[in-house]
C-alpha positions in Angstrom: 16.3 -5.5 -27.8 16.0 -7.8 -24.7 18.4 -5.5 -22.8 16.1 -2.5 -23.4 13.1 -4.4 -22.1 15.0 -5.1 -18.9 15.9 -1.5 -18.6 12.3 -0.3 -19.2 11.1 -2.9 -16.6 13.7 -1.7 -14.1 13.0 1.9 -14.7 9.2 1.4 -14.4 9.8 -0.4 -11.1 11.9 2.5 -9.8 9.3 5.0 -10.9 6.4 3.1 -9.2 8.5 2.9 -6.0 9.3 6.6 -6.0 5.7 7.6 -6.8 4.5 5.4 -3.9 7.1 6.9 -1.5 6.1 10.4 -2.7 2.4 9.7 -2.3 2.9 8.3 1.2 5.0 11.2 2.3 2.8 13.8 0.7 -0.4 12.4 2.2 1.2 12.0 5.6 3.2 15.2 5.8 1.2 17.7 3.7 -2.4 16.6 3.1 -3.3 15.2 6.5 -2.2 18.3 8.5 -4.2 20.6 6.2 -7.3 18.3 6.1 -7.3 18.0 9.9 -6.7 21.7 10.4 -9.0 23.3 7.8 -8.9 26.6 9.7 -5.5 27.1 8.1 -7.2 27.8 4.8 -10.3 29.5 6.3 -12.7 26.5 6.3 -14.9 25.4 9.1 -15.1 21.6 9.2 -15.6 19.3 12.2 -13.0 16.7 13.0 -15.4 14.0 11.8 -15.9 15.7 8.5 -12.1 16.0 8.1 -11.8 12.3 8.9 -14.3 11.5 6.2 -12.4 13.5 3.6 -9.1 12.1 4.6 -10.5 8.5 4.5 -11.7 9.0 1.0 -8.3 10.3 -0.1 -6.7 7.2 1.4 -9.3 4.9 -0.1 -8.5 6.3 -3.5 -4.7 6.1 -3.0 -5.1 2.5 -1.9 -5.8 1.5 -5.5 -2.4 2.7 -6.5 -0.8 1.1 -3.4 -2.4 -2.3 -4.4 -0.9 -1.9 -7.8 2.5 -1.1 -6.2 2.2 -4.3 -4.1 1.5 -6.4 -7.1 4.3 -4.8 -9.1 6.7 -5.4 -6.1 5.8 -9.1 -6.0 6.1 -9.6 -9.8 9.4 -7.7 -10.1 11.0 -9.4 -7.1 9.9 -12.9 -8.1 11.4 -12.3 -11.6 14.7 -11.0 -10.1 14.8 -13.9 -7.6 14.4 -16.4 -10.4 17.3 -14.7 -12.3 19.5 -15.1 -9.1 19.4 -11.4 -8.4 18.8 -12.0 -4.7 19.6 -9.8 -1.7 18.5 -10.1 1.9 17.8 -6.4 2.3 15.7 -6.4 -0.8 13.7 -9.4 0.2 13.0 -8.0 3.7 12.0 -4.6 2.5 9.9 -6.1 -0.3 8.0 -8.3 2.1 7.6 -5.5 4.6 6.3 -3.2 1.8 3.8 -5.9 0.6 2.7 -6.6 4.2 2.2 -3.0 5.2 0.4 -2.2 1.9 -1.9 -5.2 2.5 -2.6 -4.2 6.1 -3.3 -0.6 5.2 -5.6 -1.3 2.2 -7.3 -4.5 3.3 -7.6 -3.9 7.1 -7.1 -0.4 8.3 -8.9 1.6 5.5 -12.0 -0.7 5.4 -12.3 -0.9 9.2 -11.9 2.9 9.5 -14.6 3.4 6.8 -16.9 1.0 8.6 -16.6 2.8 11.9 -17.1 6.2 10.2 -20.3 4.9 8.6 -21.7 4.0 12.0 -21.4 7.6 13.0 -19.5 10.3 14.8 -19.6 8.6 18.2 -17.8 5.5 16.9 -14.9 7.7 15.8 -14.5 9.0 19.3 -13.9 5.6 20.8 -10.7 4.1 22.1 -11.0 1.3 19.5 -11.0 3.9 16.7 -8.1 5.8 18.3 -6.0 2.5 18.5 -7.0 1.6 14.9 -6.0 5.1 13.7 -2.7 5.0 15.6 -1.9 1.5 14.1 -2.7 2.7 10.6 -0.4 5.8 11.0 2.4 3.5 12.2 1.8 1.1 9.3 2.0 4.1 6.9 5.3 5.2 8.4 6.8 1.7 8.2 5.6 1.5 4.6 7.4 4.8 3.7 10.7 3.5 5.2 10.4 0.0 3.6 9.7 1.5 0.1 12.6 3.9 0.4 14.9 1.1 1.5 13.7 -1.1 -1.3 14.3 1.7 -3.8 17.8 2.6 -2.6 18.9 -1.1 -2.3 17.6 -2.0 -5.8 19.3 1.0 -7.2 22.6 0.1 -5.6 22.3 -3.5 -7.0 21.5 -2.2 -10.4 24.5 0.1 -10.4 26.7 -2.8 -9.4 25.4 -4.5 -12.5 
């Protein structure tokens, strides 16, 4: 019975990692281009309105990302204690946790704060730099989660 619990825990971890990667890729590659180019679907929205919509989507997704970060920490601590250690896993887990933390605790709140101040604040150099950093963070997160998933799967297969 204990072996099945380990398998369920491992499988759950892989599902959470894959859903997270899928969410990051979907939001970045599919949702954002449509939201910021609403004319594609016949809508007339300003860039500011598109930004408000996308920020709300990211704010809601951040709840799942925070869950993912906690699951990564819990899972990797347990594996570490059972001597299932790997440098690539540790680095990608730390990177995933750090990028999730930055995205959900720094970038999203700061972007929402600037948007709440009005349209003129979202046209500033500060906002542009913040937005660029958040995009870079999101891309690093996608790679780190994918590396973590693939490496953990390889280690699981080795058994």
